[in-house]
Residue, then its C-alpha position, 0 to 999 in steps of 0.5 A: x702869192x708870197x713872192x708877189x707880196x715880198x716884191x711889193x714889200x721890197x719895192x715899198x721898203x726901197x722907196x721909203x729908204x730913199x725918202x729917209x736918206x733924202x730927209x737925212x741929207x737935207x737935215x745934215x745940210x741944214x746943220x752944216x751950212x759951212x759945207x754949202x747949200x742943200x742941192x736938190x737932185x733935179x735942179x741947179x748944180x747937182x743935175x749936170x756934169x762937165x761935158x753932159x750938154x746941160x744948158x741950164x744956167x749956172x746962176x743958182x750954183x754960184x758961190x758968193x764972194x767971201 
């Protein structure tokens, strides 16, 4: 029974840690706009890599002319 409770607690802690890191990253991106926009993990630039066969448009990833 204690193993079961430890497993549940560990899963909860990992999920809460992931949410904490994502919020920390979002706050860091807001405080440092010179590094570029916040990139959500399931959209736009960060979701595809070269050669992965991703067919999404790159219009949201374009950097405006300076």
